[in-house]
Structures are given as C-alpha cells and as structure tokens.
C-alpha positions in Angstrom: -47.4 -46.7 36.4 -43.4 -46.3 35.8 -41.8 -43.0 36.9 -41.6 -40.7 33.8 -38.0 -40.3 32.3 -35.7 -38.0 34.1 -35.0 -35.0 32.4 -31.2 -34.0 31.2 -29.2 -32.2 34.0 -29.2 -28.9 32.6 -33.0 -28.5 32.0 -35.8 -28.5 34.2 -39.0 -30.6 34.6 -40.8 -28.8 31.7 -38.0 -29.2 29.4 -36.6 -25.7 29.6 -33.1 -24.6 30.3 -32.4 -24.1 34.2 -31.4 -20.9 35.4 -29.7 -19.6 38.8 -29.6 -23.3 40.2 -26.0 -22.1 41.4 -27.0 -19.0 43.2 -27.1 -19.1 46.8 -30.5 -19.7 48.4 -31.8 -21.3 45.0 -29.4 -24.5 45.4 -30.8 -25.1 49.0 -34.4 -24.8 47.9 -33.8 -27.0 44.8 -32.5 -29.8 47.4 -35.7 -29.2 49.4 -37.8 -29.9 46.3 -35.6 -33.2 45.3 -35.5 -34.5 48.5 -39.2 -34.9 48.6 -39.7 -35.9 44.8 -40.0 -39.8 45.8 -42.7 -39.1 48.1 -44.9 -36.8 45.9 -44.5 -39.4 43.3 -46.0 -41.9 45.9 -49.0 -39.2 46.2 -49.4 -38.9 42.5 -49.5 -42.8 42.1 -46.3 -43.7 40.6 -45.7 -45.8 43.6 -48.9 -46.1 45.3 -47.6 -47.6 48.8 -45.9 -46.5 51.8 -48.1 -43.2 52.6 -50.5 -42.4 54.9 -52.9 -39.7 54.0 -51.4 -37.3 56.7 -47.9 -38.1 55.5 -48.9 -37.4 51.7 -50.7 -34.3 52.8 -47.6 -33.3 55.0 -45.2 -33.7 52.1 -47.1 -31.7 49.6 -47.1 -29.0 52.0 -43.4 -29.2 52.7 -42.7 -29.2 48.7 -45.0 -26.2 48.4 -43.0 -24.2 51.0 -39.6 -25.2 49.1 -41.2 -24.6 45.8 -42.4 -20.8 47.4 -38.9 -20.1 48.8 -37.2 -20.8 45.5 -39.6 -19.1 43.6 -38.7 -16.1 46.1 -35.3 -16.5 45.8 -35.4 -16.5 41.9 -37.4 -13.3 41.9 -35.1 -11.5 44.2 -32.1 -12.6 42.0 -33.8 -11.2 39.0 -34.6 -7.9 40.5 -30.7 -7.7 41.4 -29.7 -8.2 37.7 -32.2 -5.3 36.9 -35.5 -7.6 35.6 -38.5 -5.1 36.1 -41.6 -6.1 38.2 -43.4 -6.0 34.5 -41.3 -8.6 33.2 -41.8 -10.6 36.4 -45.4 -10.2 36.3 -45.8 -11.2 32.8 -43.5 -14.5 33.2 -45.9 -15.1 36.3 -49.1 -14.3 34.5 -50.1 -11.5 37.2 -49.6 -7.7 37.1 -46.4 -5.7 37.9 -48.5 -4.6 41.2 -49.5 -8.1 42.0 -45.9 -9.3 41.8 -44.6 -6.6 43.6 -47.0 -6.8 46.4 -46.1 -10.7 46.7 -42.6 -10.5 46.3 -41.2 -7.0 47.2 -38.7 -7.1 50.0 -40.1 -7.0 53.7 -39.5 -4.3 55.9 -36.4 -4.6 57.9 -34.8 -3.3 60.9 -32.9 0.1 60.9 -29.3 -0.4 62.1 -28.6 0.4 65.6 -27.4 3.8 66.3 -23.5 4.1 66.5 -23.1 0.6 65.2 -21.4 0.0 61.8 -23.8 -2.6 59.9 -22.8 -3.3 56.5 -25.7 -4.4 54.3 -25.8 -6.2 51.0 -26.5 -4.4 48.0 -29.6 -6.6 47.6 -30.6 -5.7 51.0 -30.4 -1.6 50.2 -32.3 -2.0 47.0 -35.0 -3.3 49.1 -34.6 -0.2 51.4 -34.6 2.0 48.4 -38.0 0.5 47.0 -39.7 0.9 50.5 -38.7 4.5 51.0 -40.1 5.5 47.5 -43.3 3.5 48.5 -43.2 5.6 51.9 -42.7 8.8 49.8 -46.1 7.9 47.8 -47.8 7.4 51.3 -46.2 10.7 52.5 -44.9 9.1 55.5 -42.2 11.7 55.9 -41.3 10.8 59.6 -40.8 7.1 58.4 -38.8 8.1 55.3 -36.7 10.4 57.9 -35.7 7.2 59.8 -33.8 6.1 57.1 -31.6 9.2 57.2 -28.1 9.7 58.3 -27.2 12.5 60.7 -26.2 14.8 57.9 -29.6 14.2 55.9 -31.6 14.8 59.0 -29.8 18.1 59.4 -30.2 19.2 55.8 -33.6 17.8 54.8 -37.0 18.6 56.7 -40.2 17.1 56.2 -41.5 20.2 54.5 -38.6 19.9 51.9 -39.4 16.4 51.3 -42.9 17.1 50.8 -42.6 19.9 48.5 -40.2 17.9 46.3 -42.5 15.3 46.3 -45.7 17.3 45.5 -43.7 19.0 42.5 -43.0 15.5 41.0 -46.6 14.5 41.4 -47.9 17.5 39.9 -45.6 16.6 36.8 -46.3 12.8 36.4 -49.1 11.9 38.3 -49.2 9.4 41.0 -46.2 7.0 42.0 -46.9 3.3 41.0 -44.1 1.0 41.1 -40.3 0.8 41.0 -38.6 -0.4 37.9 -35.3 -1.3 36.7 -32.6 -0.8 39.3 -28.6 -0.5 38.8 -26.2 -0.2 41.8 -22.6 0.8 42.1 -20.1 1.9 44.6 -18.7 5.5 45.0 -16.0 5.3 47.7 -17.6 4.5 51.0 -21.0 5.3 49.5 -23.2 2.6 47.9 -25.6 3.8 45.1 -28.8 2.7 44.2 -30.4 4.2 41.0 -34.2 3.3 41.0 -36.3 3.7 37.9 -39.9 5.0 39.5 -42.7 4.4 37.3 -45.6 7.1 37.9 -49.1 7.4 36.1 -48.2 9.8 33.5 -44.3 9.0 33.2 -41.3 7.9 34.6 -38.4 9.5 37.2 -35.3 8.1 38.6 -34.7 8.2 42.5 -31.1 7.7 43.5 -30.0 6.8 47.0 -26.6 7.2 48.5 -26.1 4.9 51.6 -23.1 5.2 54.1 -21.4 2.3 55.6 -24.3 1.9 58.3 -26.7 1.4 55.7 -28.3 5.1 56.3 -29.2 7.4 53.5 -26.5 10.0 53.1 -28.1 11.4 49.9 -31.3 11.4 47.9 -32.3 12.6 44.5 -35.3 12.5 42.1 -33.7 13.0 38.6 -34.8 12.7 35.0 -34.3 9.0 34.0 -32.1 10.3 31.2 -29.2 11.0 33.8 -29.1 7.2 35.2 -26.1 5.7 34.0 -26.1 3.2 30.8 
C-alpha cells in the first residue's frame, strides 16, 4: 500500500494548523516523532518488511514516549499563555481535574539556603499551583517551606490557617487553579493565579524573590487581578 500523501509543511497530520512547533521542547519532541515515522509505517503495513516483532514494539513504545513528551510540553506552554485547566481538559476530552492531575507541574526541590537560584517564570507558576494545593490540604509546615525568611517571621501557621478557613467558609472547598498571569516588580517576580472554589472564585498572589522563595502572599477578590 503506498504511503499517504505528506501534509503541507504548516499543517499537522490531521489537516489542522500546527501550533508551538518552534517552542523549546516541542521542536525536540517533534524530531523524536518524525525520526520514527518510517519505522511506524512499516508496522502499519505501508512497507511490510525489515522489522522484527520486538523492533516494531520498541518503535511504538519510543514513539509513544515522544508524543507524550510533546503533549506535556504543549500543555505547559498553554498554561504559560493563560489557558485554563478547564480549556485544556475540554480539548483532551477529560475533566479539568484529570488534566491537572496528569499534567500539573511535578514537585521540585527548594533552592539551597543562602544560594541564589533564579527560577524561570514557568517554574514559579508550578510552585504557585503547588502552594495553593498544599493550602487546600492544610499542610502549613510544607507551605512555609516555600517562604523567604521575612515571611517566616511575619506569617505563622495559625495565621495561615485562619485566613484559609475564612476563605473556605465564604466560597467552599478549593478545587483547581485557573488562569495565570505573571509580571515583574523590581527584583520580585509576581504570579497571580485564579483560584477556583466550590462556590466561587478567588485570586492568589505570590511574590517570589531572587532565590525563588515566597516574599509575599495574598488572597484577593478576582476583580483585583490586572487585566
């Protein structure tokens, strides 16, 4: 059977416009997929020779890894551009909870004490999302591990618990993060995160210092978020 016609350069294999192929990570993942295209065509019967069964199986596993990496990179890029977990879940045909659980940023290691470690804004978004998930779990000692010394002195476990309890009493249990916006304010990097609760929405604002530590933390009315 002859191979299907190649799609135009600016469209994907489903005839849809390509997006994000020039982003870091996506291009690498696309190369992984494309490098195995001939092998996969063998398996599908376009060129039914030259493959052993283990080779074919290995090719599919490697292709799946490449596609999974590309999908994760694309989701993270979408989050950096403000796409909500609700929108991502709708595209993938899953719930926003399932999308967050599958693609949410994995936990990272806190910077070593006294060592400047400038984190990317994308990494700080992941930290912000984890912090509010930890607030929902009322894991206050873990939340405080993210704090800069000034915050550790100013904000106690009792203070954190009291504020969060007031929010939950007003809008129910926390569910998921929503739209995110970022900006810089002098030496600080600011992450404003929409917080979706059972009965309403709030906004979380975290200010990160040059070490990637939380130097300020607020829970606001969403109308106070910029733009």
